[in-house]
C-alpha positions, 0 to 999 in steps of 0.5 A, a space after each residue: 864724238 858721238 855716232 850722230 856727229 859721225 853720221 852728220 859729217 858723213 852726210 855733209 860730205 858724201 851724197 852717194 847712198 851706196 857709199 854711205 851704206 858701205 860706211 854704215 856696214 863697216 861701222 856695224 862690222 867694226 862694232 861687232 869686232 870691237 865686242 869680240 876683241 875687247 875694243 870700244 864699240 862706239 869708237 870703232 863704229 864711228 871709225 867705220 862710219 867715217 873711214 871713207 867720208 871724204 872719198 867723194 871729195 878725194 877720189 881724184 886725189 887718192 893720196 889725200 883720202 883720210 887726210 881730209 877727214 883728219 882735218 874735219 876731226 881737228 876742226 872739232 877739236 879731235 887731234 889725238 887718240 885711238 880714232 885719229 891714230 886709226 884714221 892715220 893708218 887707213 890708206 897708209 899705202 898712199 898717205 904714208 902717215 902711220 903703219 897699221 898696228 893694233 886691233 882697231 887698225 887691222 879690223 878696219 883694214 880687213 873688214 873694209 873689203 869684206 863688207 863689199 864682198 858680202 854685198 856683192 854676194 847678196 846682190 847676185 842672189 835672186 832675193 837680194 837680201 842679206 838674210 839669204 846669205 850664209 858663211 857658206 855662200 860667201 865662201 863659195 863665191 870666195 873661191 871663184 876668182 872672177 867673182 868680185 875680182 876687185 876685192 883684195 881677198 888677201 887683205 881680208 885673210 889678214 884677219 887670221 894673222 893680225 886679229 887671231 880670228 879664223 876667216 870663217 868666224 870673221 865672215 860670220 861676225 861681219 855677216 851677222 852684224 850686217 844682217 842685224 842692220 839690213 834695213 839701214 843697208 837697204 838689203 
């Protein structure tokens, strides 16, 4: 599967521009993490692009989230491999398809929430631009529990144990990836 095919699937099934941008952000961050962790950057970016592609269709039945995407992959002849395995672990708490294991699974698990947190930090800044955000400004908001309180910070901090990346570095990798693509992210 190519990045263009992943974008095509995303756009066919997700109309909300902000949700699309979230998927792009996760894709950009996963590409950077793949480069840091020795993964396949193209495959990891595709995972990020498609990780929530079925959300608009499954939001009222969250236990089906990712299962629909797996069906779309099957229709394209993609039935096994790292991408399929990673999708099976995403939303595992509700689907029970497969436990998280390996860097690709854990990178998605930990970075998914972080990209949203970084967007929240960006949007409260006067300039509302990613370029104005630093690791320090993210960490400052991190300590304010009422800020973006829906973000599961413990999910993000698993980057240290599961990926061997200190939180500060993890934030820097993700932030830099997002800043490099600020135009596509609208920030």
